C-alpha positions as a Markdown table, in Angstrom:
| # | Residue | x | y | z |
|---|---|---|---|---|
| 1 | Met | -50.4 | 16.8 | 40.5 |
| 2 | Thr | -50.7 | 13.6 | 38.5 |
| 3 | Gly | -49.3 | 10.3 | 39.4 |
| 4 | Ser | -46.4 | 10.6 | 37.0 |
| 5 | Asp | -45.6 | 14.1 | 38.3 |
| 6 | Ala | -45.5 | 12.7 | 41.9 |
| 7 | Gln | -43.2 | 9.8 | 40.8 |
| 8 | Leu | -40.9 | 12.3 | 39.0 |
| 9 | Leu | -40.8 | 14.5 | 42.1 |
| 10 | Ala | -40.0 | 11.5 | 44.3 |
| 11 | Arg | -37.2 | 10.4 | 42.0 |
| 12 | Arg | -35.7 | 13.9 | 42.0 |
| 13 | Arg | -35.9 | 14.1 | 45.8 |
| 14 | Phe | -34.3 | 10.6 | 46.0 |
| 15 | Leu | -31.4 | 11.7 | 43.7 |
| 16 | Ala | -31.0 | 15.0 | 45.6 |
| 17 | Ala | -30.7 | 13.2 | 48.9 |
| 18 | Lys | -27.9 | 11.0 | 47.4 |
| 19 | Gln | -26.0 | 14.0 | 46.1 |
| 20 | Pro | -22.8 | 14.5 | 48.1 |
| 21 | Thr | -22.1 | 17.9 | 49.6 |
| 22 | Thr | -18.7 | 17.9 | 47.9 |
| 23 | Gly | -20.2 | 18.9 | 44.6 |
| 24 | Arg | -19.5 | 15.6 | 42.9 |
| 25 | Ser | -22.3 | 14.1 | 40.9 |
| 26 | Ala | -24.3 | 11.2 | 42.5 |
| 27 | Leu | -24.4 | 9.5 | 39.1 |
| 28 | Pro | -22.6 | 6.2 | 38.7 |
| 29 | Asp | -19.2 | 6.6 | 36.9 |
| 30 | Arg | -20.4 | 5.2 | 33.6 |
| 31 | Gln | -23.2 | 7.8 | 33.5 |
| 32 | Arg | -20.9 | 10.8 | 34.2 |
| 33 | Ile | -19.9 | 13.1 | 31.4 |
| 34 | Thr | -16.9 | 15.3 | 31.2 |
| 35 | Thr | -17.2 | 19.1 | 31.8 |
| 36 | Lys | -16.5 | 19.7 | 28.1 |
| 37 | Ser | -19.2 | 17.3 | 27.0 |
| 38 | His | -21.6 | 18.9 | 29.5 |
| 39 | Glu | -20.8 | 22.4 | 28.1 |
| 40 | Thr | -21.5 | 21.1 | 24.6 |
| 41 | Val | -24.8 | 19.7 | 25.6 |
| 42 | Val | -25.8 | 22.9 | 27.4 |
| 43 | Arg | -24.8 | 25.0 | 24.4 |
| 44 | Ala | -26.8 | 22.9 | 22.1 |
| 45 | Leu | -29.9 | 23.0 | 24.3 |
| 46 | Arg | -29.6 | 26.8 | 24.7 |
| 47 | Asp | -29.3 | 27.2 | 20.9 |
| 48 | Ala | -32.3 | 25.0 | 20.3 |
| 49 | Asn | -34.3 | 26.9 | 23.0 |
| 50 | Arg | -33.4 | 30.2 | 21.2 |
| 51 | Lys | -34.7 | 28.9 | 17.9 |
| 52 | Leu | -38.0 | 27.9 | 19.6 |
| 53 | Gln | -38.6 | 31.4 | 21.0 |
């Protein structure tokens, strides 16, 4: 594992530890997106992934 991988893993663990058990995002309000926006992003990423395969 490289140093950047270790830093990324540490960051993910830090964010996971902050994640509330209620299912709400640990992101600050200004970084949250609506469910509709999230679905749009997921759909676009899935379409792009299909095109790469």
